[in-house]
MDAnalysis code that builds the backbone (N, CA, C; Angstrom):
import MDAnalysis as mda
import numpy as np

u = mda.Universe.empty(513, n_residues=171, atom_resindex=np.repeat(np.arange(171), 3), trajectory=True)
u.add_TopologyAttr("name", ["N", "CA", "C"] * 171)
u.add_TopologyAttr("resid", np.arange(1, 172))
u.add_TopologyAttr("resname", ["MET", "VAL", "SER", "ILE", "ARG", "PRO", "ALA", "THR", "ALA", "ALA", "ASP", "CYS", "PRO", "ALA", "VAL", "THR", "ALA", "ILE", "TYR", "GLY", "HIS", "TYR", "VAL", "GLU", "HIS", "THR", "VAL", "ALA", "THR", "PHE", "ASP", "TYR", "GLU", "ALA", "PRO", "THR", "VAL", "ALA", "HIS", "TRP", "GLU", "ALA", "LYS", "LEU", "ALA", "ALA", "ILE", "ARG", "ALA", "ALA", "ASP", "ARG", "PRO", "PHE", "VAL", "VAL", "ALA", "VAL", "ASP", "ASP", "ALA", "GLY", "GLY", "THR", "GLY", "ASP", "ALA", "VAL", "VAL", "ILE", "GLY", "PHE", "ALA", "TYR", "LEU", "SER", "SER", "PHE", "ARG", "ASP", "LYS", "LYS", "ALA", "TYR", "ALA", "TRP", "THR", "ALA", "GLU", "ASP", "THR", "ILE", "TYR", "LEU", "ASP", "PRO", "GLY", "ALA", "GLY", "GLY", "ARG", "GLY", "ILE", "GLY", "GLY", "ALA", "LEU", "LEU", "GLY", "ALA", "LEU", "ILE", "GLU", "ALA", "ALA", "ASP", "PRO", "THR", "ASN", "VAL", "ARG", "GLN", "MET", "ILE", "ALA", "VAL", "ILE", "ALA", "ALA", "THR", "GLY", "GLY", "GLU", "ALA", "SER", "VAL", "ALA", "LEU", "HIS", "ALA", "LYS", "HIS", "GLY", "PHE", "VAL", "GLU", "VAL", "GLY", "ARG", "THR", "PRO", "ALA", "VAL", "GLY", "TYR", "LYS", "PHE", "GLY", "GLN", "TRP", "ILE", "ASP", "CYS", "ILE", "TYR", "MET", "GLN", "ARG", "ALA", "LEU", "THR"])
u.atoms.positions = np.array([
    [-8.986, -4.618, 1.209],
    [-9.720, -3.864, 2.200],
    [-8.782, -3.469, 3.339],
    [-8.841, -2.221, 3.724],
    [-7.987, -1.710, 4.801],
    [-8.803, -1.628, 6.084],
    [-8.203, -2.096, 7.162],
    [-8.835, -1.998, 8.475],
    [-7.839, -1.411, 9.464],
    [-8.382, -0.844, 10.542],
    [-7.562, -0.268, 11.606],
    [-7.755, -1.141, 12.836],
    [-6.647, -1.495, 13.492],
    [-6.724, -2.302, 14.706],
    [-5.586, -1.912, 15.645],
    [-5.698, -2.298, 16.916],
    [-4.594, -2.030, 17.840],
    [-3.317, -2.733, 17.378],
    [-2.199, -2.062, 17.558],
    [-0.904, -2.641, 17.180],
    [-0.506, -3.727, 18.168],
    [0.268, -4.679, 17.666],
    [0.850, -5.731, 18.502],
    [2.356, -5.742, 18.280],
    [3.060, -6.450, 19.114],
    [4.511, -6.568, 18.955],
    [4.870, -7.160, 17.593],
    [4.026, -8.021, 17.059],
    [4.287, -8.627, 15.746],
    [4.273, -7.594, 14.619],
    [3.670, -6.426, 14.863],
    [3.625, -5.361, 13.854],
    [4.893, -4.505, 13.837],
    [5.712, -4.631, 14.858],
    [6.865, -3.730, 14.993],
    [7.875, -3.799, 13.843],
    [8.146, -4.953, 13.241],
    [9.033, -4.928, 12.067],
    [8.480, -4.071, 10.924],
    [7.186, -4.137, 10.669],
    [6.583, -3.311, 9.614],
    [6.625, -1.840, 9.998],
    [6.338, -1.522, 11.253],
    [6.413, -0.141, 11.739],
    [7.834, 0.381, 11.561],
    [8.822, -0.436, 11.894],
    [10.232, -0.063, 11.753],
    [10.561, 0.270, 10.297],
    [10.105, -0.545, 9.380],
    [10.378, -0.327, 7.954],
    [9.700, 0.939, 7.446],
    [8.441, 1.148, 7.819],
    [7.720, 2.339, 7.364],
    [8.410, 3.588, 7.879],
    [8.685, 3.633, 9.168],
    [9.304, 4.818, 9.760],
    [10.717, 5.026, 9.203],
    [11.432, 3.941, 8.989],
    [12.794, 4.029, 8.450],
    [12.841, 4.765, 7.125],
    [11.829, 4.560, 6.290],
    [11.770, 5.280, 5.011],
    [11.775, 6.789, 5.245],
    [10.968, 7.251, 6.196],
    [10.854, 8.691, 6.461],
    [12.130, 9.251, 7.079],
    [12.791, 8.454, 7.903],
    [14.068, 8.889, 8.478],
    [15.099, 9.085, 7.369],
    [15.176, 8.130, 6.468],
    [16.213, 8.136, 5.437],
    [15.946, 9.080, 4.267],
    [14.671, 9.399, 3.992],
    [14.349, 10.119, 2.757],
    [13.585, 11.425, 2.920],
    [13.126, 11.765, 4.132],
    [12.295, 12.956, 4.281],
    [12.679, 13.748, 5.529],
    [12.078, 14.926, 5.643],
    [12.228, 15.733, 6.853],
    [10.963, 15.658, 7.715],
    [10.083, 14.704, 7.431],
    [8.867, 14.528, 8.233],
    [9.215, 14.173, 9.670],
    [10.316, 13.496, 9.873],
    [10.852, 13.228, 11.200],
    [12.233, 13.845, 11.288],
    [12.585, 14.298, 12.461],
    [13.915, 14.884, 12.645],
    [14.934, 13.850, 13.100],
    [14.533, 12.587, 13.197],
    [15.503, 11.525, 13.486],
    [16.502, 11.434, 12.340],
    [17.748, 11.188, 12.690],
    [18.788, 10.971, 11.698],
    [19.041, 9.480, 11.480],
    [18.738, 8.667, 12.489],
    [18.935, 7.224, 12.396],
    [17.619, 6.532, 12.723],
    [17.287, 5.530, 11.941],
    [16.032, 4.807, 12.140],
    [16.108, 3.946, 13.399],
    [15.088, 4.026, 14.244],
    [15.047, 3.165, 15.429],
    [14.905, 1.691, 15.049],
    [15.312, 0.833, 15.953],
    [15.266, -0.615, 15.742],
    [13.889, -1.186, 16.082],
    [13.704, -2.433, 15.740],
    [12.475, -3.138, 16.114],
    [12.335, -3.145, 17.637],
    [13.428, -3.383, 18.346],
    [13.375, -3.395, 19.821],
    [12.913, -2.048, 20.358],
    [13.342, -0.962, 19.742],
    [12.882, 0.372, 20.144],
    [11.367, 0.473, 20.000],
    [10.836, 0.016, 18.858],
    [9.397, 0.098, 18.617],
    [8.624, -0.814, 19.560],
    [9.172, -1.965, 19.886],
    [8.516, -2.845, 20.859],
    [8.414, -2.155, 22.219],
    [9.496, -1.485, 22.622],
    [9.493, -0.770, 23.901],
    [8.535, 0.418, 23.855],
    [8.493, 1.131, 22.743],
    [7.574, 2.270, 22.597],
    [6.126, 1.795, 22.658],
    [5.821, 0.718, 21.973],
    [4.472, 0.156, 22.012],
    [4.086, -0.189, 23.449],
    [4.973, -0.835, 24.171],
    [4.696, -1.213, 25.562],
    [4.490, 0.023, 26.434],
    [5.307, 1.046, 26.248],
    [5.187, 2.270, 27.044],
    [3.881, 3.006, 26.757],
    [3.493, 3.054, 25.490],
    [2.246, 3.732, 25.117],
    [1.056, 2.962, 25.689],
    [1.088, 1.652, 25.604],
    [0.024, 0.833, 26.187],
    [-0.028, 1.028, 27.712],
    [1.133, 1.063, 28.359],
    [1.185, 1.244, 29.818],
    [0.608, 2.597, 30.230],
    [0.723, 3.589, 29.355],
    [0.176, 4.925, 29.623],
    [-1.299, 5.012, 29.255],
    [-1.880, 3.903, 28.838],
    [-3.294, 3.828, 28.438],
    [-3.607, 4.757, 27.270],
    [-2.695, 4.766, 26.313],
    [-2.864, 5.554, 25.099],
    [-2.934, 4.608, 23.901],
    [-3.603, 5.028, 22.825],
    [-3.733, 4.140, 21.665],
    [-2.489, 4.109, 20.771],
    [-2.219, 2.935, 20.226],
    [-1.214, 2.709, 19.175],
    [-1.914, 1.771, 18.205],
    [-2.201, 2.250, 17.003],
    [-2.978, 1.480, 16.036],
    [-2.207, 1.313, 14.733],
    [-2.611, 0.310, 13.972],
    [-2.032, 0.088, 12.647],
    [-3.149, -0.009, 11.618],
    [-2.821, 0.376, 10.401],
    [-3.699, 0.164, 9.249],
    [-3.193, -1.084, 8.556],
    [-4.105, -2.005, 8.303],
    [-3.738, -3.292, 7.712],
    [-4.522, -3.481, 6.420],
    [-3.816, -3.811, 5.349],
    [-4.449, -4.109, 4.063],
    [-4.469, -5.629, 3.915],
    [-5.653, -6.186, 3.749],
    [-5.760, -7.649, 3.664],
    [-5.503, -8.171, 2.254],
    [-4.984, -7.315, 1.390],
    [-4.585, -7.720, 0.032],
    [-5.710, -8.410, -0.727],
    [-6.888, -7.791, -0.678],
    [-7.995, -8.331, -1.454],
    [-8.626, -9.583, -0.870],
    [-8.482, -9.775, 0.430],
    [-9.111, -10.918, 1.074],
    [-8.335, -12.209, 0.972],
    [-7.071, -12.136, 0.632],
    [-6.265, -13.351, 0.485],
    [-5.758, -13.887, 1.812],
    [-5.916, -13.106, 2.876],
    [-5.404, -13.533, 4.176],
    [-3.978, -13.102, 4.425],
    [-3.343, -12.465, 3.441],
    [-1.971, -11.980, 3.599],
    [-1.996, -10.515, 4.024],
    [-2.408, -10.258, 5.244],
    [-2.530, -8.887, 5.747],
    [-1.156, -8.232, 5.881],
    [-1.094, -6.967, 5.452],
    [0.157, -6.209, 5.479],
    [-0.094, -4.884, 6.193],
    [0.786, -4.535, 7.139],
    [0.691, -3.248, 7.818],
    [1.146, -2.173, 6.840],
    [0.271, -1.181, 6.594],
    [0.599, -0.115, 5.643],
    [0.600, 1.270, 6.294],
    [0.419, 1.304, 7.599],
    [0.467, 2.573, 8.309],
    [0.313, 2.355, 9.797],
    [0.700, 3.368, 10.572],
    [0.545, 3.280, 12.019],
    [0.356, 4.674, 12.587],
    [-0.200, 4.703, 13.794],
    [-0.413, 5.971, 14.492],
    [-0.466, 5.695, 15.987],
    [-0.039, 6.679, 16.761],
    [-0.105, 6.528, 18.210],
    [-0.153, 7.885, 18.883],
    [-0.547, 7.864, 20.156],
    [-0.514, 9.047, 20.999],
    [0.560, 8.846, 22.047],
    [1.488, 9.781, 22.107],
    [2.559, 9.720, 23.108],
    [2.513, 10.981, 23.960],
    [3.369, 11.018, 24.952],
    [3.452, 12.201, 25.803],
    [3.884, 13.391, 24.976],
    [3.271, 14.534, 25.244],
    [3.672, 15.762, 24.567],
    [4.969, 16.292, 25.179],
    [5.035, 16.321, 26.482],
    [6.233, 16.718, 27.225],
    [6.302, 15.853, 28.481],
    [7.469, 15.772, 29.101],
    [7.660, 14.907, 30.257],
    [7.182, 15.491, 31.583],
    [7.074, 16.794, 31.691],
    [6.677, 17.398, 32.963],
    [5.251, 16.994, 33.330],
    [4.997, 16.790, 34.613],
    [3.719, 16.277, 35.117],
    [2.519, 17.103, 34.649],
    [2.656, 18.425, 34.572],
    [1.530, 19.282, 34.197],
    [1.017, 19.000, 32.783],
    [1.839, 18.375, 31.950],
    [1.439, 18.038, 30.586],
    [0.814, 16.639, 30.478],
    [0.578, 15.971, 31.596],
    [0.161, 14.564, 31.581],
    [-1.105, 14.308, 30.773],
    [-1.977, 15.298, 30.603],
    [-3.242, 15.107, 29.904],
    [-3.195, 15.625, 28.465],
    [-1.988, 15.932, 27.983],
    [-1.800, 16.389, 26.611],
    [-0.971, 15.346, 25.874],
    [-1.433, 14.955, 24.690],
    [-0.743, 13.921, 23.918],
    [-0.369, 14.454, 22.546],
    [0.737, 13.971, 22.039],
    [1.174, 14.286, 20.675],
    [0.851, 13.103, 19.783],
    [0.211, 13.385, 18.649],
    [-0.090, 12.292, 17.731],
    [1.028, 12.122, 16.719],
    [1.195, 10.880, 16.298],
    [2.173, 10.518, 15.274],
    [1.461, 9.603, 14.286],
    [1.630, 9.902, 12.993],
    [0.992, 9.107, 11.942],
    [1.990, 8.939, 10.793],
    [2.210, 7.710, 10.370],
    [3.054, 7.437, 9.208],
    [2.410, 6.356, 8.356],
    [2.500, 6.537, 7.051],
    [1.969, 5.562, 6.094],
    [3.101, 4.998, 5.250],
    [2.937, 3.763, 4.825],
    [3.833, 3.208, 3.822],
    [3.828, 4.185, 2.644],
    [4.981, 4.462, 2.040],
    [5.032, 5.466, 0.966],
    [4.028, 5.248, -0.165],
    [3.644, 4.032, -0.452],
    [2.685, 3.773, -1.528],
    [1.231, 3.815, -1.085],
    [0.972, 4.131, 0.185],
    [-0.388, 4.055, 0.709],
    [-1.093, 5.404, 0.803],
    [-0.442, 6.469, 0.378],
    [-1.043, 7.795, 0.485],
    [-2.204, 7.996, -0.474],
    [-3.039, 8.983, -0.149],
    [-4.125, 9.376, -1.033],
    [-5.331, 8.457, -1.019],
    [-5.399, 7.547, -0.060],
    [-6.513, 6.589, 0.003],
    [-7.372, 6.777, 1.250],
    [-7.121, 7.837, 2.013],
    [-7.906, 8.087, 3.226],
    [-7.417, 7.331, 4.446],
    [-6.290, 6.666, 4.330],
    [-5.791, 5.845, 5.433],
    [-5.287, 6.718, 6.585],
    [-4.624, 7.811, 6.259],
    [-4.173, 8.730, 7.312],
    [-5.345, 9.258, 8.116],
    [-6.420, 9.605, 7.432],
    [-7.618, 10.085, 8.114],
    [-8.240, 9.009, 8.987],
    [-8.247, 7.779, 8.496],
    [-8.789, 6.676, 9.287],
    [-7.948, 6.443, 10.536],
    [-6.633, 6.538, 10.401],
    [-5.755, 6.368, 11.562],
    [-5.956, 7.489, 12.574],
    [-6.008, 8.745, 12.088],
    [-6.201, 9.870, 13.008],
    [-7.568, 9.769, 13.677],
    [-8.590, 9.418, 12.925],
    [-9.921, 9.236, 13.510],
    [-9.926, 8.154, 14.575],
    [-9.183, 7.074, 14.334],
    [-9.101, 5.987, 15.319],
    [-8.415, 6.460, 16.596],
    [-7.384, 7.295, 16.459],
    [-6.715, 7.827, 17.657],
    [-7.664, 8.695, 18.470],
    [-8.377, 9.574, 17.772],
    [-9.310, 10.482, 18.452],
    [-10.378, 9.672, 19.179],
    [-10.913, 8.670, 18.505],
    [-11.961, 7.855, 19.113],
    [-11.439, 7.018, 20.277],
    [-10.229, 6.507, 20.166],
    [-9.683, 5.620, 21.207],
    [-9.117, 6.376, 22.404],
    [-8.853, 7.663, 22.241],
    [-8.269, 8.437, 23.347],
    [-9.282, 8.551, 24.484],
    [-8.859, 8.184, 25.662],
    [-9.700, 8.276, 26.855],
    [-9.673, 9.728, 27.340],
    [-10.820, 10.423, 27.343],
    [-10.821, 11.838, 27.721],
    [-10.427, 12.101, 29.175],
    [-10.385, 11.070, 30.012],
    [-9.871, 11.268, 31.366],
    [-8.344, 11.186, 31.384],
    [-7.763, 10.730, 30.282],
    [-6.320, 10.574, 30.146],
    [-5.741, 11.582, 29.150],
    [-6.534, 11.962, 28.152],
    [-6.087, 12.899, 27.114],
    [-7.160, 13.974, 26.935],
    [-6.810, 15.209, 27.250],
    [-7.731, 16.332, 27.066],
    [-7.406, 17.133, 25.808],
    [-6.127, 17.165, 25.455],
    [-5.671, 17.928, 24.290],
    [-4.750, 17.053, 23.451],
    [-4.890, 17.174, 22.129],
    [-3.970, 16.509, 21.210],
    [-3.182, 17.583, 20.469],
    [-1.892, 17.339, 20.329],
    [-0.988, 18.249, 19.636],
    [-0.365, 17.506, 18.457],
    [-0.296, 18.185, 17.320],
    [0.438, 17.677, 16.158],
    [1.618, 18.614, 15.929],
    [2.800, 18.052, 15.790],
    [3.999, 18.828, 15.469],
    [4.409, 18.384, 14.069],
    [4.288, 19.296, 13.107],
    [4.421, 18.951, 11.691],
    [5.553, 19.759, 11.059],
    [6.459, 19.080, 10.371],
    [7.506, 19.781, 9.626],
    [6.836, 20.572, 8.508],
    [7.111, 21.875, 8.460],
    [6.463, 22.731, 7.461],
    [6.898, 22.361, 6.046],
    [8.138, 21.947, 5.881],
    [8.639, 21.550, 4.573],
    [8.044, 20.198, 4.209],
    [7.182, 20.174, 3.226],
    [6.557, 18.936, 2.789],
    [5.411, 18.472, 3.666],
    [4.981, 19.281, 4.615],
    [3.944, 18.864, 5.544],
    [2.539, 19.300, 5.197],
    [2.324, 19.776, 3.983],
    [1.017, 20.310, 3.605],
    [-0.113, 19.293, 3.768],
    [0.118, 18.052, 3.371],
    [-0.930, 17.033, 3.481],
    [-1.255, 16.748, 4.948],
    [-0.253, 16.754, 5.797],
    [-0.480, 16.513, 7.223],
    [-1.255, 17.669, 7.856],
    [-0.923, 18.891, 7.461],
    [-1.669, 20.053, 7.959],
    [-3.140, 19.940, 7.541],
    [-3.385, 19.614, 6.277],
    [-4.759, 19.482, 5.785],
    [-5.500, 18.347, 6.497],
    [-4.828, 17.231, 6.708],
    [-5.433, 16.100, 7.406],
    [-5.861, 16.498, 8.812],
    [-4.970, 17.154, 9.533],
    [-5.289, 17.551, 10.904],
    [-6.411, 18.602, 10.933],
    [-6.365, 19.550, 10.012],
    [-7.429, 20.563, 9.960],
    [-8.787, 19.900, 9.716],
    [-8.823, 18.912, 8.844],
    [-10.068, 18.192, 8.539],
    [-10.632, 17.501, 9.779],
    [-9.753, 17.173, 10.732],
    [-10.175, 16.493, 11.963],
    [-10.280, 17.448, 13.152],
    [-10.426, 18.741, 12.878],
    [-10.697, 19.699, 13.942],
    [-9.502, 20.318, 14.621],
    [-8.302, 20.071, 14.117],
    [-7.109, 20.700, 14.678],
    [-6.982, 22.113, 14.103],
    [-6.477, 23.030, 14.899],
    [-6.202, 24.386, 14.427],
    [-4.727, 24.698, 14.667],
    [-4.182, 25.506, 13.800],
    [-2.794, 25.911, 13.982],
    [-2.709, 26.846, 15.180],
    [-1.785, 26.524, 16.086],
    [-1.608, 27.333, 17.288],
    [-0.226, 27.968, 17.368],
    [0.638, 27.650, 16.409],
    [1.951, 28.275, 16.414],
    [2.901, 27.667, 15.402],
    [3.982, 28.408, 15.174],
    [5.054, 27.954, 14.290],
    [6.375, 28.273, 14.961],
    [7.304, 27.376, 14.797],
    [8.646, 27.606, 15.311],
    [9.600, 27.573, 14.125],
    [10.160, 28.736, 13.778],
    [11.021, 28.792, 12.596],
    [12.397, 28.154, 12.823],
    [12.842, 27.441, 11.812],
    [14.211, 26.920, 11.735],
    [14.646, 26.164, 12.984],
    [13.775, 25.295, 13.522],
    [14.119, 24.554, 14.734],
    [14.736, 23.190, 14.450],
    [14.625, 22.714, 13.225],
    [15.218, 21.429, 12.861],
    [16.171, 21.596, 11.692],
    [17.227, 20.796, 11.683],
    [18.189, 20.839, 10.584],
    [18.394, 19.417, 10.086],
    [18.048, 19.188, 8.822],
    [18.201, 17.864, 8.237],
    [18.371, 18.010, 6.730],
    [19.217, 17.186, 6.171],
    [19.485, 17.179, 4.737],
    [19.887, 18.561, 4.226],
    [20.693, 19.275, 5.008],
    [21.241, 20.556, 4.578],
    [20.268, 21.714, 4.565],
    [19.164, 21.579, 5.291],
    [18.189, 22.673, 5.320],
    [17.614, 22.855, 6.725],
    [17.258, 24.087, 7.025],
    [16.569, 24.406, 8.274],
    [15.073, 24.250, 8.042],
    [14.405, 23.635, 9.009],
    [12.989, 23.295, 8.853],
    [12.179, 23.935, 9.979],
    [11.075, 24.570, 9.595],
    [10.117, 25.111, 10.564],
    [9.181, 23.994, 11.011],
    [8.590, 24.169, 12.183],
    [7.546, 23.258, 12.649],
    [6.248, 24.026, 12.835],
    [5.170, 23.370, 12.485],
    [3.824, 23.888, 12.675],
    [3.204, 23.097, 13.822],
    [2.634, 23.821, 14.778],
    [1.940, 23.185, 15.892],
    [0.441, 23.329, 15.666],
    [-0.264, 22.200, 15.737],
    [-1.716, 22.192, 15.618],
    [-2.286, 21.503, 16.863],
    [-3.478, 21.927, 17.270],
    [-4.047, 21.423, 18.512],
    [-5.541, 21.170, 18.359],
    [-6.015, 20.158, 19.112],
    [-7.440, 19.809, 19.127],
    [-7.816, 19.393, 20.537],
    [-8.869, 19.974, 21.061],
    [-9.382, 19.563, 22.378],
    [-10.232, 18.311, 22.212],
    [-10.151, 17.412, 23.166],
    [-10.987, 16.214, 23.158],
    [-12.160, 16.342, 24.131],
    [-12.085, 17.284, 25.047],
    [-13.172, 17.464, 26.017],
    [-13.750, 18.852, 25.931],
])
């Protein structure tokens, strides 16, 4: 059984491993080097300090008590300038074997529900167009609409990658 709960510092090693896969094998992230556990601990603390949600999907392995983090999602600042303070960018990553089970949708739904509308008025998704079809569909299913594309803004694994911007109002 999969459940969604707020992330804790103890989840950061699993978050590091999940994200590291995408850094090393995909263009879903434009990072070239995987962040460390300490980086994720600091990010978790910063997101919590900003009163934004950071959640994990946990599979209890059939009720055995051996819960495993199989995905995570959070809302971070969209841009650093003060005028953007009420706009958040969502991030969602699943363990590579966890796709196709509705977990991404559960994580995105949890972010939308947990977002405080006095703190977050707009959510933005920035999605790599190459291989991002499932993410586009997931966001569209949750009320996001495409608001723009930026051609060839990322370069990774010998290819130029476009980004798709999707947006959803919370208020």
